[in-house]
C-alpha positions, 0 to 999 in steps of 0.5 A: 140789298136790292134784287130783281133777279129770281134767286132760288135755293141751291139745288142739284140742277144748279150744281149740275150746271156749275159742273157742266160749265167748269168742264166745258171751260177746262176741256178746250185747254186740255185738248190744246195741251194734248195737241201741243204735246204731240208736236212740241215738248210736254206742257207743264202739269202745273199750268193745267192745274192753274188753268183748272183752278182759275176756271173754278174760281170764275165759274163759282162767281157766275153760277152756283151757291156763291153767285146766288147769294151775291144777289142778296148778300154784299159779302157774297157779292164781294167774294165773287168780285175777288174770284172773278176780277182778281184770283181767277184772272191771276191763275189764268195768266199763270197758266199761259193760255195764249202761249199754249194757243200759239203752240197748238195752232198751225203756223199761219194762224199762230202768226195772225194771233201774234199780229193781233196781239201787236195791234195798236188797240191791244197795245193801248188797252194792255198798257199798265196805266190803261189797264189800271184805269179800266180795272180800278177806275171801273170799280170806283164807278161801280161802287160810288155811283148808282151803277151798282143798283142799276146792275141788279135791275138789268140782266144785260147790264149785270152780264156786261159789268161782270164781263168787264170785271173779269176782262179788266182784271185779266188785262191788268194782270197780264200788263203786270206779269210777263208770264204769257205772250204779252202785247207789250213789255214795259219796264219794271219801274213803270209796272212797279209804280202803277201796281202800287198806285192800283193797290192804293186805289183798291184799298181806298175804295174798300175803305170808302165802301166801309164808310159809305155803303152803296144804296140799299146795302146794310151797314153791317153787310157792307163793312164785312164786304169791304173788309173782305175786299181790303184784306182779300185784295191785298193778299192777291195783290201780294202774289202779283208783287212777288211775281213782278219782283221775282221776274225782275231779280231773275232778269238782273241776275248775272249769268254764271261764268264758265271757267276753262279747264 
């Protein structure tokens, strides 16, 4: 695997940096929870756990042992893809950060956030079809062109692509699951169709990588990475499928009829 970044052994300073990064990303959420609890009903503990777990996933993908290995191992690279672009965003969406933000902010600023979420641009990029193209389409471009190798020769491009992978994964998850404040509410039928197509696109790409590794990647390394992408991606997508279906059945469940005494 081509590599022009400095890759050293995992030392105490790297682990310290990882710990600091995780703490800095979790702390604002905890502060918001504290502020929200003073004004409104108590924020669920499980959402704090989900946010913390999501931050750990994202942090591990950009700093620490796995992130270092990703420069030389395609298997590790694919592990970071799952953490940064799929599992991390999924956990963060379930933690409902935008809902917490609006609960915490003064009314004037909360209305500005709501207005921003309803803007034409946000409505467009958060549509399930657009979000799927940005997410799955971006991965196809990354792994079937020279972009993958170029990424490892440019720090700026490396950072940009990883930021895109996270953001596209987050927006895609938001477009599918109605948990947090969402820019738009689309029908179950549309989300179901787009989700199935996105899952197919992700699976087909993993099979493509298995048979056609990116330039510079050894066949054995690519095969293991592709299998990780295929099975790991399916497992995370299954959680999204369950969440989407559960929300649909909950919405369609008839309200109980109260009998008069």
